[in-house]
C-alpha angles and dihedrals in degrees: 000000000000138000130329091031092044114055112169090185090072091084094046098060099101138020090247093054092046090051092048094059099032109136102197124054123205119195137163087246089069093063136090117188118219110226130189117213124196138155090263132024122252133170116241106231097204093050111052111211094021124101142170104256132211117232094262090048094049090052089053091046091052089054091051092048091050091050089057092053096257105141101207153336140239111236124216120184131216107197124204091233134032135195137183094268097042093236092172088073093070099031107123087215093046122132097260093043090053092046092048092054091047094049094046091048092053100033110022095177095051110107113236112200109192116209111222114207137114100222096094091049105041121090089224095049098232124132095240139030122279124251125216093279095048094258121129108267102220099189096043089052094057095071091052093047091050090048089052092050092053092048091052092046089050089053090056105266112163096206132024114216116190109198101168099097095221111154113255098011097124093057094045092048091047092051093047094047090050094048091051094052099262099113090132094060111100125221121227102197122205084222101169106029113164127208094249138177086214089080093071099107091045090060089058091046095049097032087231107130111139113257089219137010121354140267099260091109091070108014116075129271108248091224093065119087099156091050088055089060090051089053090051092048092052094049091049090050090051092054110272113163095194127021127208138204116207129222103026113201100046089046104045088126090058091048089053092047092050090048090056094050103048141037091208117113109273126213129191127197115223091203136214097264092052089051094046093051092053092047093049094047093046091049089052090053094247094134146342107285096209094053094045095047094050091045090050095049091045090053090054090050091046090054088060110271116145092187128035121199102204141158086216091065098108096044093043092051091052092048092048090052093056 
């Protein structure tokens, strides 16, 4: 049937009608907030409203997030010292391990997702250890990533989230967690993580910019959608419980494709550059921040994400509650 018999505007006339037929739901329970923990607090200039937090501050922040209905956070650590192997990543008294214990002591039900990567901890800023020729040694890095995962699980992390993009790391981490008595701890795999310019503000926040070269040798080429599906398939085969696409907005097509290929929970990371652009444009008066943030997050959900990791989590939860 065509116009005038069919009038799609009939169901758009009032807020109640629009709500009745709305296809995509956005709730605070869909969000995870990325949090940076360090020995001292410090605002992040490129990301207005985001700071590195001390342990006491991150405990308080977890409480605020929980009060807004946000179920958890992804923790990233900024250690006081770095070395070529990134040993702070598996130190049982490391900054994220200490923060995890403190959060779980104060807020037992709050979900702590522990990022597993070496880039914040290595003196060279890469996500794995260096081989003799200065290349990233994939296989030598796996043992250290697995060691980090076990240390974080021992500290009380609810979810282990490897973001390094080394081949085989999900399977090695799964085996190590199981052998150490943590078979119940799920793995959220950064399955399709693209080498993206949108990560720029994060590298300031986490002090993790590579000292040389870039990460294109292990993070994905942004031109490759089919390869992203291969990455997801491999991580699922190795034991991932949740898969993630990162970044979100430039890769909505990949999110939709992954959603159609798996029944596993799917996460998407609305990354630092996406956040910074919205903040800058809103500050310049280009648009209404609230409307754009909620439209953006709804688009990520509509593409197929069950979980959205976003720096907008706190603001969005407050707006949704109004």
